[in-house]
LUMTIVO-185851 format. One line per field, with one value per residue (C-alpha): x, y, z negated. Coordinates in pm, whole numbers. Each point is the difference from the previous one (the first is absolute). Layout:
N
px <- (X,...) $
py <- (Y,...) $
pz <- (Z,...) $
REM end
This chain:
1090
px <- (2315,126,357,58,-145,363,259,274,298,-97,-188,-351,-348,-208,-362,-99,-58,324,183,-181,79,375,-12,-173,256,287,-104,-116,363,217,-257,32,383,-3,-205,168,341,-184,-154,316,133,-232,-107,404,26,-336,67,383,-106,-343,-62,-322,-176,-38,-187,-322,75,60,-329,-181,165,-76,-361,10,179,-67,-389,141,177,-321,-201,231,45,-374,-17,237,-207,-306,180,256,21,203,233,106,-14,245,266,-25,-9,320,151,-69,155,324,-5,-48,288,264,-92,38,329,117,-155,164,349,5,100,-205,-310,-55,-353,-119,-53,-318,-152,195,-245,-291,70,60,-300,-176,201,-78,-400,-27,233,-264,-287,170,127,-414,-175,273,-112,-374,-35,230,-153,-386,-122,126,319,99,-22,259,237,3,234,169,61,23,317,200,-46,95,328,124,1,157,272,5,82,247,168,1,288,239,-138,60,351,34,-94,66,-325,-350,-89,123,-253,-240,189,-29,-350,-26,153,-290,-289,182,-75,-338,-93,127,-201,-316,84,18,-320,-224,145,-53,-353,-131,-363,-3,163,-77,-337,-240,-156,-303,-197,65,-352,-134,338,-70,183,-34,-4,119,-381,-115,290,-43,-416,68,2,257,207,23,120,227,190,-41,199,292,-38,131,183,249,-75,111,312,133,-31,167,267,77,29,249,166,40,156,260,98,56,244,142,75,257,-98,175,-91,-347,0,145,-223,-279,126,85,-342,-181,168,-77,-387,-10,99,-217,-246,85,-40,-324,-140,123,-92,-277,-200,-88,-189,-154,-160,-158,-98,-92,-95,-31,-110,431,37,-147,88,336,178,-195,-39,362,176,-275,91,380,-46,-199,258,262,-248,33,314,79,-231,278,358,-37,59,316,51,115,-300,-239,258,-68,-377,21,229,-245,-279,144,80,-321,-172,211,-1,-346,-101,215,-149,-408,-122,154,-181,-307,-14,23,-254,-229,-47,-121,-395,30,-175,315,-138,12,366,250,-117,-81,345,142,-180,57,378,66,-220,-61,325,173,-260,82,367,-86,-196,264,232,-241,-112,405,3,-252,130,362,-181,-133,208,110,-77,277,59,-166,-284,2,9,-349,-140,101,-174,-300,37,63,-373,-175,201,-95,-385,24,96,-251,-271,182,-12,-368,-62,232,-255,-299,137,121,-317,-193,245,-142,-395,-192,-129,-366,-308,-285,-287,-210,188,-89,-367,-162,-81,-79,-302,-22,148,-351,178,258,-274,-239,369,9,-372,-32,361,-1,203,-162,217,22,-374,25,205,-254,-280,182,94,-326,-174,147,-124,-336,-241,-234,235,140,-311,-73,338,-30,-343,187,289,-228,-6,405,191,234,-151,193,-70,-399,89,112,-267,-233,161,26,-424,-43,210,-114,-413,29,-411,-7,219,-272,-209,333,107,-305,43,338,0,-60,202,275,308,227,-133,234,-135,-344,4,57,-240,-269,174,-34,-359,-81,94,-211,-305,-240,-138,292,-85,-267,258,329,-147,93,327,6,-11,333,253,238,130,63,-327,-139,211,-99,-376,9,196,-242,-301,146,159,-247,-356,-148,-205,-60,327,98,-277,133,367,27,-91,203,271,4,-30,356,151,-97,67,284,126,319,-95,-386,132,262,-277,-185,298,59,-365,13,251,-151,-299,226,-238,51,-294,85,258,-77,66,326,76,18,136,338,30,-37,214,78,223,-157,-293,161,190,-371,-156,305,-67,-320,5,203,-316,-182,148,-193,219,-146,228,298,81,-46,223,288,-3,125,290,135,-15,308,-203,-270,200,-25,-361,-106,253,-215,-280,49,158,-331,-191,227,59,-314,244,198,-187,117,364,-37,-134,299,243,-115,287,-293,-104,6,68,322,325,-54,-341,58,285,-286,-269,235,141,-398,6,314,-264,-290,240,-119,-72,-175,246,234,-86,-59,358,167,-100,184,333,234,-161,130,69,225,-169,-307,106,214,-330,-159,271,-36,-387,55,245,-266,-215,258,90,168,101,-76,214,-183,66,303,217,-237,117,342,13,-133,291,238,-125,-27,402,85,-184,161,393,-144,-87,368,168,-179,115,389,-91,-113,200,178,-146,-59,-308,-117,-13,-385,-13,250,-203,-361,207,114,-367,-125,263,-96,-363,69,160,-319,-177,264,-59,-360,33,195,-233,-235,246,182,-83,-182,57,392,14,-151,273,269,-95,-98,328,201,-193,67,297,185,281,-22,-377,108,312,-239,-309,240,143,-359,-113,367,-166,-359,6,92,101,-89,-173,347,195,-274,-45,282,248,-237,8,356,198,318,-52,230,-218,249,-75,-413,37,200,-234,-347,130,15,-348,-171,18,-19,157,99,-7,261,-82,-162,-217,-71,-184,-171,-171,-56,-208,-166,-55,-319,-19,360,31,-336,82,-136,268,266,-87,-42,341,108,-133,176,299,-27,-44,267,246,-159,-15,-247,31,-237,-312,-219,46,-115,-248,-152,14,-221,-235,-35,-282,170,-13,369,154,-169,55,344,88,-241,258,308,-108,-61,355,214,-291,-122,-83,-221,-256,-266,44,-114,-227,-300,159,-32,-260,-126,102,398,3,-24,264,192,-93,108,375,60,-74,179,327,-188,-69,-305,-54,137,-231,175,-60,-94,394,155,-278,149,354,-76,-274,312,220,-231,74,-357,30,373,13,-292,36,-54,-325,-135,23,-123,-326,32,90,-366,-105,204,-145,292,-42,204,66,132,368,-157,-365,-54,-143,-13,-132,102,-336,-166,-117,229,-140,207,418,223,312,195,49,191,107,43,-208,16,-93,-87,-194,-101,334,210,115,31,140,101,-185,121,-101,-88,-76,-347,-210,-260,20,-139,-318,-134,92,-154,-162,87,53,274,279,190,-57,158,20,187,337,-43,-252,-49,-195,-102,-135,-320,-126,-322,-103,-306,174,298,-227,-164,304,129,-303,64,354,104,365,13,-154,315,180,-57,-46,345,164,-152,150,316,-58,-125,325,213,-183,59,400,38,-194,212) $
py <- (1542,-283,-24,-310,226,-10,-255,276,-229,-162,334,-134,36,-264,-129,-63,-281,-64,183,-267,-283,82,29,-281,-239,152,-85,-327,-78,108,-200,-348,89,-34,-317,-189,36,-123,-240,-153,30,-145,-291,-96,0,-231,-213,-84,46,-205,-161,25,-236,296,238,-146,137,363,-19,-99,282,235,-107,68,352,164,61,121,297,30,64,296,79,26,204,271,-11,168,260,105,32,-146,316,-81,-390,-49,151,-139,-400,145,90,-339,-205,245,-61,-397,32,117,-170,-352,58,129,-357,-201,168,-236,-347,-291,286,-229,-108,331,-91,-153,339,204,-235,95,415,-108,-104,286,262,-136,-29,343,200,-193,188,352,-49,-59,210,293,-64,-83,398,130,-168,-99,-347,65,190,-282,-249,143,183,-310,-223,281,23,-325,22,225,-289,-261,214,12,-380,21,231,-198,-329,100,200,-274,-216,335,151,-354,44,342,-14,-360,-141,-57,193,296,31,143,316,44,-83,291,239,-69,6,360,87,-128,205,316,-47,-78,383,168,-217,167,330,36,-215,101,60,-366,-145,192,1,-291,-196,-7,301,-89,21,-305,-226,-385,-262,-347,-279,-363,-116,254,-130,-363,98,205,-184,254,52,-389,-89,264,-136,-320,119,117,-280,-233,199,4,-388,-67,274,-192,-317,117,158,-273,-256,247,79,-397,-45,288,-189,-279,155,224,-95,274,380,212,-199,0,375,30,-232,182,351,-178,-130,302,216,-207,-64,360,136,-236,96,401,-33,-194,324,240,-124,-297,64,338,-13,-369,114,308,-230,-299,193,-202,-364,-43,213,-266,-365,64,-94,-349,-67,-22,-99,-300,-86,6,-187,-278,-82,-12,-240,-254,60,-114,-265,-139,122,67,272,79,3,294,21,13,282,223,-41,120,276,126,-18,190,238,17,48,303,170,-15,98,275,67,-76,-153,324,231,-215,-20,370,101,-266,211,279,-73,-13,378,155,7,-380,-13,60,-221,-315,55,-8,-343,-195,111,23,-290,-226,-3,-83,-275,-155,24,-230,-192,-110,-79,-214,-208,-67,-97,-242,-120,-45,-228,-213,-329,-2,349,162,341,-130,-83,374,118,-222,158,327,-61,-28,286,235,-158,134,284,42,-62,269,232,-60,67,308,136,-33,133,254,80,36,168,301,-20,52,284,221,-101,207,-117,-30,-53,-184,138,-329,-171,215,-149,-223,-307,-223,6,378,66,163,125,193,106,121,208,161,124,145,172,364,5,99,-248,-265,-36,43,-311,-198,91,-150,-298,-45,83,-265,-283,102,208,53,98,197,245,5,119,273,121,22,156,287,119,-10,243,57,223,-231,-333,203,103,-358,-171,191,-14,-380,-6,223,-297,-307,147,-98,84,-79,333,245,87,72,208,178,82,78,238,289,-111,-32,328,-109,146,-234,-297,141,12,-381,-54,163,-159,-389,141,54,-295,-222,210,-77,371,173,361,106,-95,195,254,331,-79,74,379,-69,232,-311,-111,-307,-74,174,-217,-364,110,89,-302,-218,118,-31,-359,-138,204,-123,228,258,43,107,246,113,58,-10,313,143,-217,172,316,-25,-184,332,264,238,-35,-239,-113,-170,-120,-168,-113,-160,-196,-134,-113,-171,-180,-115,-101,-211,-60,-142,241,292,76,335,266,-178,57,387,-3,-205,296,231,336,-52,-221,-98,-104,-197,-154,-130,-52,-263,-117,-65,-178,-287,-89,59,-243,137,-38,293,219,-162,323,222,-211,-44,402,10,-206,285,197,-67,86,-232,-269,-257,59,-60,-310,-158,64,-165,-315,-23,-73,-342,-215,192,281,-158,107,353,-87,-192,295,240,-293,67,140,258,58,396,-34,153,-227,43,-75,-296,-136,77,-190,-314,91,-3,-393,-69,83,-221,-291,-373,-218,197,290,-248,-141,360,156,-280,89,325,-137,128,354,295,180,-28,161,-134,-347,-24,142,-277,-218,84,-24,-363,-84,125,-274,-299,7,-292,-52,-331,-175,70,401,-46,109,291,128,-92,282,239,-102,21,336,145,-72,152,313,-39,-39,348,197,-137,109,347,80,-136,301,273,-97,314,264,281,71,-353,-68,2,-194,-271,-35,-77,-237,-166,2,-79,-323,-98,-22,-206,-244,18,-114,-238,-179,-6,-194,-257,-69,-135,-260,-6,34,340,67,-75,266,237,-43,13,305,195,-75,99,354,24,201,-245,-109,-335,-94,38,-237,-255,27,18,-345,-123,93,-180,-331,33,126,-279,-71,275,220,21,77,260,123,-31,178,360,-107,-103,365,-232,27,295,210,-158,-317,55,211,-353,-226,217,89,-382,-16,316,248,329,290,339,381,206,306,186,-256,-168,337,30,-387,37,325,-83,-403,-58,-375,-109,256,29,187,369,60,-189,259,265,-4,-17,314,151,-126,137,370,-31,-77,312,-152,172,-264,-196,268,-222,-297,208,195,-370,-72,301,-146,-357,-107,-75,303,-20,-39,279,251,-156,101,343,86,-93,171,341,-45,-85,236,286,241,-302,6,66,-286,-225,165,-189,-319,121,-45,310,-124,-120,379,170,-229,80,366,67,-207,268,262,-160,201,315,-58,-178,-305,-302,-282,-386,-251,-372,-61,263,-132,-317,123,155,-290,-258,238,-70,-317,-177,-14,-37,-367,41,-41,366,-156,-61,330,210,-175,148,351,-28,99,216,362,276,239,330,136,323,19,30,-196,-275,-310,-263,81,-210,-152,-12,-324,-122,-120,115,-31,245,-27,318,88,343,133,-15,-96,18,-294,165,-65,419,162,-311,-105,-398,-25,168,-158,108,-115,-353,-57,-84,148,-228,-261,-297,238,-222,-316,63,359,129,312,193,10,286,317,75,375,78,201,123,5,-413,-175,-326,-317,-49,-391,-61,-334,-109,99,-211,-258,-55,-25,-252,-200,48,-26,-325,59,344,-121,-314,328,164,-298,-99,367,-50,-370,194,280,-277,-223,327,82,-347,37,346,-148,-281) $
pz <- (-232,-99,-158,255,270,160,-59,54,-1,318,150,23,-82,-117,-37,-353,70,147,-331,-195,234,-22,-401,-60,233,-172,-301,113,152,-324,-216,232,-1,-380,-37,303,-180,-360,162,143,-307,-212,214,74,-387,-66,257,-115,-392,5,373,177,-207,-229,177,-96,-335,175,187,-332,-216,280,-32,-324,-52,287,-121,-298,191,245,-298,-117,332,34,-297,155,295,-200,-201,294,362,252,-5,-361,3,304,-167,-310,187,165,-251,-234,332,-53,-374,111,212,-224,-283,147,149,-350,-124,284,-133,-332,44,-4,93,335,-136,79,365,-210,-69,331,195,-231,102,345,-14,-138,117,348,-70,-167,313,231,-176,-50,384,86,-212,126,361,-74,-146,228,352,118,106,364,-88,-244,233,228,-277,-235,241,41,-415,8,258,-245,-275,295,61,-323,-1,293,-131,-320,153,229,-322,-268,140,33,-320,-211,195,-173,-314,-88,-137,67,-345,130,284,-259,-34,378,-53,-304,235,268,-208,-89,295,71,-343,122,405,-267,-198,334,176,-356,32,386,72,-346,104,112,-332,-238,-89,-15,309,-181,-218,-399,-35,240,-68,-16,-226,216,-194,67,-27,269,229,-41,82,316,303,165,-318,-42,362,-80,-314,159,304,-208,-173,252,166,-314,-23,347,-68,-316,173,298,-195,-276,348,120,-318,-51,348,-104,-299,147,316,-246,-331,-95,-121,225,321,-137,16,315,139,-96,99,333,61,-111,235,260,-78,-77,287,251,-236,47,338,3,-287,254,337,-18,-333,-4,364,-113,-264,181,319,-214,-366,-265,137,122,-328,-265,168,213,-336,-83,329,114,-308,-46,371,-66,-338,154,269,-296,-197,323,86,-384,36,315,-105,-367,-166,-33,379,154,204,-330,-152,320,26,-408,84,298,-206,-289,267,184,-354,-91,353,34,-353,86,299,-63,-306,-240,267,33,-396,-53,291,-229,-259,196,58,-400,-172,-127,-355,2,284,-273,-275,253,140,-321,-109,302,37,-380,-107,339,123,-359,-24,313,-119,-340,198,292,-274,-176,336,52,-369,43,335,-89,-306,202,130,354,54,223,178,277,-129,-125,322,99,-342,204,291,-193,-192,338,161,-270,62,331,-65,-304,280,221,-281,-105,334,68,-320,46,315,-234,-262,207,188,-355,-101,274,-100,-196,-278,41,-293,101,-156,31,-216,-309,102,-256,125,-293,-234,-115,-368,-141,-338,221,260,-318,-113,362,24,-344,31,10,282,376,142,-243,87,334,22,-240,293,243,-142,-136,381,126,-261,-177,170,-236,-323,291,59,-376,-99,296,-214,-385,192,133,-348,-45,-195,309,288,240,-112,74,310,143,-203,200,306,-2,-117,328,223,-167,-14,-341,-48,-368,-37,93,-291,-169,264,-5,-349,-4,375,-239,-341,218,-133,278,339,244,-195,-15,404,-19,-197,237,281,-198,-83,361,104,-219,20,278,-24,-121,190,-342,-257,144,199,-275,-17,380,-127,-244,2,-15,369,-110,-150,317,234,-233,45,399,27,-207,190,313,-2,-260,-12,333,230,-304,-122,372,43,-282,46,412,84,-291,176,311,-129,-199,299,208,-288,84,-304,-33,-342,92,327,-224,-224,284,112,-329,-55,342,-140,-297,172,256,255,338,122,-154,233,188,-253,-49,398,-45,-322,98,246,-240,-25,-391,-76,-338,198,210,-241,-212,357,81,-283,44,313,-174,-146,256,255,280,342,81,-184,122,234,-314,-207,289,41,-383,54,173,-286,-290,-305,141,158,-305,-44,352,-30,-285,165,315,-183,-232,366,-44,335,211,12,320,249,-95,-6,294,227,-193,145,341,205,135,-368,-69,-347,-143,-77,-395,42,143,-225,-278,115,29,-359,-98,205,-275,-313,167,92,89,249,190,1,81,295,123,-77,151,342,-50,-22,191,18,192,-276,-260,-297,68,39,-288,-219,180,-97,-330,-58,157,-267,-278,162,-57,418,58,389,215,188,296,-78,-68,298,5,-337,77,304,-235,-267,259,153,-422,-19,316,-107,-341,199,229,-306,-175,338,33,-406,98,266,-238,-274,-134,162,-233,223,71,-390,-64,331,-92,-379,195,242,-365,-110,342,7,-373,183,233,-218,-190,339,65,-366,53,303,-181,-251,235,76,-343,-396,35,-383,77,279,-201,-254,263,130,-306,-111,320,-33,-394,49,-246,140,-193,62,390,-9,-175,254,278,-200,-23,382,110,-183,154,326,219,369,277,-305,-187,298,107,-348,-244,192,-78,-385,-47,-123,34,411,144,283,254,-84,-27,362,85,-125,174,275,122,-61,49,263,-197,169,-202,179,-105,-218,214,125,-350,-69,305,-69,-319,43,342,-20,-211,58,-102,-286,-137,-349,17,-280,212,254,-203,-154,381,67,-289,95,329,-174,-254,345,156,325,252,290,-218,63,274,-245,-325,204,97,-378,-107,186,-220,-139,-315,-235,-171,354,163,-293,-66,439,-23,-244,191,273,-188,-140,291,264,-240,304,182,-306,243,198,-253,-164,189,-142,-379,-255,-184,-321,152,221,-333,-146,279,10,-321,-20,350,-261,-269,146,-79,-337,17,-277,124,130,-51,267,-109,73,-195,-267,-13,-8,-361,-83,7,-245,-264,-230,29,388,49,78,199,413,123,259,-313,-134,268,-105,-362,240,130,-353,-142,-41,10,-270,-19,-371,-86,-212,-359,69,-269,245,-265,-371,-295,-138,352,135,267,320,280,80,76,243,50,374,-43,-278,-371,-300,-380,-237,-358,-294,-95,46,-77,347,54,316,342,327,349,386,1,-340,-126,-298,-195,241,-278,15,371,-151,-400,-68,-327,-177,118,-257,171,200,325,172,318,-48,328,300,49,252,-149,134,-225,36,-202,-194,157,373,-104,-171,347,212,-215,43,415,-88,-189,83,-123,-360,29,51,-316,-205,139,-139,-329,-48,43,-273,-252,110,-42,-354,-126,102,-181,-338,33) $
REM end
């Protein structure tokens, strides 16, 4: 637990965000107090010694010296993290105060006031950098926008207190220069707070914000040629120049009004106290709400617009009353006050938020260049402009006010451009980088020297690339090269050449193929030579008949496919009977060969043998038949292909076969979407998914008719397919889709209320997690709907960031949603994605819009189990049944019995489990409802207490799987899909089930027991329940590096690589989960090595 988990002094517990907020605000307060006293002292000494006309020289000096200090600061950033840099900077400030006080003790030392003014500018700048960097590391984009005004509130409060104390302290201490001692004390307090912050928030401050291997240096050249970064730099420059011009006008009037140093110090103190008091009220009660409500548009433009109009009124007033009038003076003071208040409230916060879309690898460098170089240059530019204006004849303060009006007008324009660019930049941060392969295609005249090198290469990839390029331009030369490559030394090149010859019917290759049929040493290549020869020879039967008796199956397959496809009547007569015999053979290997042969032929008319093979009892035969159906493409095969969608190990193949039909498969999907359809829900989902692979205009026009759909999960799949088609909703259909969106939001609110209802109940933990996963699915569907109205890539990016689990990413996504969504869409959807909105406020928002009622605990469980139309997720319904069983509540008996008749296998299995657990004596009642395999499982589970072998239900398997690292971040309903392919393996104590040196083709997860991993007699690790052994074998099979032996009688879950590959192809989201875990491992390894 964090050391600041509780503030014992106040006996209150705080969250991590609140802890950081308090500490940074305290540090900001003490630093602000130190610098307000320092500013009052240095300004009064300087103005009484040199006058306001010397201020331009200060600005120029700052413009020269601060970049040097910034360069040193950036060098420190490359070597040290913020936890080391911040205390060092505060120590430097403390030393500056003490040394300045000592220097002013000497007589005739008022010249030091010139350097004190420069020191103040340096300190004010770097204290802002430290404050902003701390907040940027501690808070995400949304929290930063909410909390930074409060941090600045601490700074403002210090100015109020400091301003009020200045007259008192001067009266006590006697001289203004003694204020430096108080500044030193306050800076010492800031240093202590910072050290405490470093100690307690080590996790955020003690490491770099990016990996050491990916840090990037940001050059000024890159800054100037990046539109967003350039606008950010220009915004800061205009902000600084405008503020310094207002400061110059203010100081000029102050010098005229108060020529005495003590009076001037007191004026500065009183003015700052009053202005900052108003500013504090504005920051605490107005600024944060306005920023959260209206966002960056107000944050970036409020300051320049307000001061622009104030200065414009002052300039017009000065034309009539003169710059010495009281009205002009009051307007000048008002401009200074507004600039201070709005800078503190809006500008500083918005600038910090503007850095958030920049990647972490560049953010620190960009911020250092802009604030450490851009701002000082703006100081120097202001000084140069003021000197230039003062040199011109007839220029007075009124002219400078008019010039300031122009500067603030430019600032308004830049703020508008920056806001637009900020929205685009934030959108880009959500988008995945893609590579358009089409950009790599040669469009100019081929470089024949390069082409020659590719075709003469020994690398098959290079040769294939050369042939691809040649095929698009020079057919005659392409054919000649194919003939030449038949004699290439690499077998892969020879195989590719023969395949291209077959496809293009290159007649000039027939003789050389006939010559090399017997000479080719590689069986795979020889088989392709035979196929190519059959394609070129008008009567190939007599030349290739002898190969029908070959012992090599690949060669026999090539001969038979070549004769059936290219051999005419004689070829069919020669091979046809053999094909029919093999398809009826009792040997599965021969039936599998027949199916593979039909696929190789790929003839539309050779479909009849496949109809039986598609429903064969052997899994491998069916797999080869499905693959063949993909090539044959006869609609009469649809029933057989669809039947294979029900098998978890054949779904991916069946899905690919259906998608190969293209838009012609639409009638099958239309029949499945019919309300009276006999297809199961899982089959319908995959049929719709097949259309997402087909895509196109026909698919899009067909599917849009089914929005809305009666089932949420099928509707989401339809919308997903429409998204792949690039669908955009027309204006005439907008209302229909808006109703769908409103229904989805209502469902999301209902799920949220259900989650709150079950939260905190141990027996409902799995159900609560299931509802959380369902909530993410509904949110995905909502953003799919929005993608038909808004930019699809932005909507997809927002959802991906919202579901990533990273708090900062979720905050950036919410920020982009806030900027992108408008009108009714914003009011309807944004409260769901904004984590800053409490449950109570969310309830108040949606109670007005949506009529959603939530029953009590008992009624909620009953509804989840019984209402299939409202809660179509089989996993949620099964988890509700599991919750009933865990509670041991027999009042649900009839509801459970009804669920035992459900068509969904998972719901039925869980209901029967719950029934036998709650009413074991009534087992005979439900035997008629139970399939044989499930009856066996139930009987064995009931015999478990008598010493029988333990059998696990799907939910129990999921609970084991989710404890494995590889599957820990996956939603539970996806783990249910994995549970369907696991094989339960019992291993006796002392039995070795993995041996070193074997090729790994499976992984094991320990369901019960313990396993010792060892290298001969040396023990490497001891694994227990939930841990995985050999998990990388299902991703990248290699020889086992160690052996694994059961320490005690152990139950293992075995997952074979082939089955896992099939599942990944069918459920890509599982592959995404595995990739996410592997990426996390790589990051952790990188951090450890760094």
